[in-house]
C-alpha positions, 0 to 999 in steps of 0.5 A: 500500500502506497502512503501517497495514496492515503488521506490526510485523515488515514495519515494522521491516524497512522501518526498517532501510532508513531509510524514515521513513514506517514509523518513523512509523507505528510511533511512532504505533502505540506513543508514546501507549502508551508514554507512558501506561505512563511517566506511570503509573509516574512520575506526571509528564507531561513526564517521561512525554513525554520518556522516550517521545520518548527511546525512539523517539529511540533506536529511530531511532538504532539502526535499523540494529543492532537485531534485534527480534522482538517490537516491544512487549516491546522498547519495554517493557523499553527504557522500563523501563530509561530510567525505572530511569535517570531515577529513579536520577539524581533519587535521586542528586540528592536525595542530594547535595542532602541532603549539602549540607544536612547539610553546612550544617546549617539550625539553625546559620543564623538564619532569614535564613541558612536561607533563603539555603541553601535558595535555594542549594540550590534553584539548585544543583539547577536548575542541574545539571538544566540541564546535559547528562545525561552532563555532569551525571553526570560532575560528581556522580561527581567533586564528590559521589562524590569519584571521580578523573578516572581512575575516572570514565573507567573506571567510564563507559568514557570517556577521561580527556580526555572526562572533563576536558571534561565536568568543565571544561563543568560547572564554567564553566556552574555558576560562571556560573549560581551567581554571584549566590549566590557573592557572597551566601555571601561576605558571609555567610561574612565576617559 
């Protein structure tokens, strides 16, 4: 029996029973459509690929719990939610970078210092992008939105210990990755 001849509903039934071939068929059937949709909206190839992949990872991970009636509609809505989350995260990061620029207004610096500020801003953005999504979100809520550990735990429905872990992880990572810039800023502030 060829899986290509099966309906989405039949493939979903096999998927609920951990059938990897059924998953592969659904992936082959819909991945490119989801990629094209994300690419058309976001106009970023790598992001579109990543979101389409994330969509199918979620489908596989939640295969036991999902009760899908219309697979194309389910995938479309799920992808839309992933794109909204992506846009929201990027808007937040841009907002925080703008706040950083306001905190250190470029017109108060000479050209060299303005360049250093831009480099620091870019380094922070690059470092934040390397953090895992949940760790980055918790760091931003704490350091830029000034939420307490308790407030973050309540907002994200996580334990305070989990929030502390993510904050420690992000702080260590950023400290290690921004070490060179810290030295430059100390010299600049002392001059």
